C-alpha positions as CSV (number, residue, x, y, z in Angstrom):
1,M,85.4,89.3,108.8
2,E,82.2,87.8,110.0
3,A,81.5,84.4,111.5
4,S,78.5,82.8,113.3
5,F,77.6,79.6,115.0
6,D,74.5,78.1,116.6
7,V,74.1,78.1,120.4
8,N,71.0,75.9,121.1
9,G,69.0,77.4,118.3
10,K,70.3,81.0,118.8
11,K,72.8,82.7,116.6
12,F,76.1,83.9,118.0
13,E,78.0,86.3,115.7
14,V,81.6,87.5,115.7
15,D,82.5,90.5,113.6
16,F,86.2,91.6,113.3
17,S,87.5,94.5,111.2
18,L,91.0,95.1,109.9
19,F,91.3,98.2,112.1
20,G,90.7,96.4,115.4
21,A,87.0,96.8,115.8
22,E,85.2,93.8,117.3
23,K,81.5,93.2,117.7
24,Y,79.9,90.2,119.4
25,Y,76.1,89.5,118.9
26,Y,74.0,86.9,120.6
27,D,70.5,86.2,119.3
28,G,70.6,89.6,117.4
29,A,71.6,91.6,120.5
30,L,74.9,93.4,120.7
31,L,76.8,91.9,123.7
32,K,80.1,93.7,123.3
33,K,81.7,96.3,121.0
34,R,85.3,97.3,121.4
35,R,88.6,98.1,119.7
36,S,91.4,95.7,120.4
37,F,94.8,94.9,118.9
38,K,95.5,92.0,121.2
39,F,97.1,89.0,119.5
40,N,96.0,86.6,122.2
41,D,92.8,87.1,124.0
42,R,89.9,85.2,125.7
43,L,86.4,86.7,125.9
44,V,83.8,85.2,128.1
45,F,80.0,85.9,127.8
46,D,77.5,84.6,130.3
47,T,74.2,83.8,128.6
48,E,71.2,81.8,129.6
49,E,72.6,79.0,127.4
50,G,75.8,78.9,129.4
51,K,79.3,80.4,129.2
52,I,80.4,81.2,125.7
53,E,84.1,81.8,125.2
54,I,85.9,83.2,122.1
55,V,89.6,82.4,122.2
56,V,91.8,84.3,119.8
57,S,95.5,83.5,119.0
58,L,97.0,85.4,116.1
59,S,100.5,85.5,114.7
60,T,102.3,85.2,111.4
61,E,102.9,81.5,112.2
62,N,99.6,80.6,113.8
63,W,96.0,81.7,113.4
64,S,93.3,80.4,115.6
65,T,89.9,81.7,116.6
66,Q,87.8,79.2,118.5
67,A,84.5,79.1,120.2
68,F,83.7,77.2,123.4
69,I,80.4,76.6,125.2
70,N,80.7,75.6,128.8
71,D,84.4,74.7,128.2
72,R,83.5,72.4,125.3
73,L,84.9,73.2,121.9
74,I,82.1,74.0,119.5
75,V,83.8,75.7,116.6
76,D,87.4,74.7,115.8
77,E,88.0,77.7,113.5
78,L,85.7,80.8,113.2
79,F,87.6,82.1,110.1
80,P,88.8,79.1,108.2
81,E,89.5,81.0,104.9
82,I,91.9,83.4,106.7
83,K,93.7,80.5,108.4
84,K,94.0,78.7,105.0
85,K,95.6,81.8,103.4
86,I,98.1,82.1,106.3
87,E,99.0,78.4,106.1
88,D,99.3,78.6,102.3
89,R,101.6,81.6,102.6
90,K,103.7,79.7,105.2
91,N,103.9,76.6,103.0
92,S,105.0,78.7,100.0
93,N,108.0,80.1,101.9
94,G,110.4,78.2,99.5
95,V,109.0,80.1,96.5
96,S,109.6,83.4,98.3
97,Q,113.1,82.4,99.1
98,L,113.7,81.6,95.4
99,S,112.2,85.0,94.5
100,M,114.5,86.7,97.0
101,F,117.5,84.9,95.4
102,K,116.5,86.1,91.9
103,K,116.3,89.7,93.2
104,V,119.7,89.5,94.7
105,I,121.2,88.1,91.4
106,L,119.4,90.9,89.4
107,W,120.8,93.6,91.7
108,C,124.3,92.2,91.4
109,V,124.0,92.2,87.6
110,L,122.7,95.7,87.6
111,T,125.5,96.9,89.9
112,I,128.2,95.3,87.6
113,V,126.6,96.9,84.5
114,F,126.4,100.3,86.2
115,I,130.0,100.1,87.3
116,A,131.1,99.0,83.8
117,I,129.2,101.9,82.2
118,F,130.7,104.4,84.8
119,Q,134.2,103.2,84.1
120,W,133.7,103.3,80.4
121,T,132.5,106.9,80.5
122,K,135.6,108.1,82.4
């Protein structure tokens, strides 16, 4: 997942992978590369443009990756498409409960049929 935003004419890039690799670039230069599996984190980068902060808060209920410059919110969400998918999944919870109910009914019917066949073959 990649995201970028402008810091006084210079590009700040954030690159996250599914396996915990993180890369942070400022004006084309790599500032930090690391592996992290933290669900809540705050990274601070001191640049000539000021203090740039990336705040990450990840869970199944909430997804938030924000960017601040000198304690002022610049980007409300770095990865809006991922946040939308999580919110859509959370909102469709009723559908999954209905699906679960259907599976329980199916298993009950299959169990009754299996028991009936087993009794009939005795």
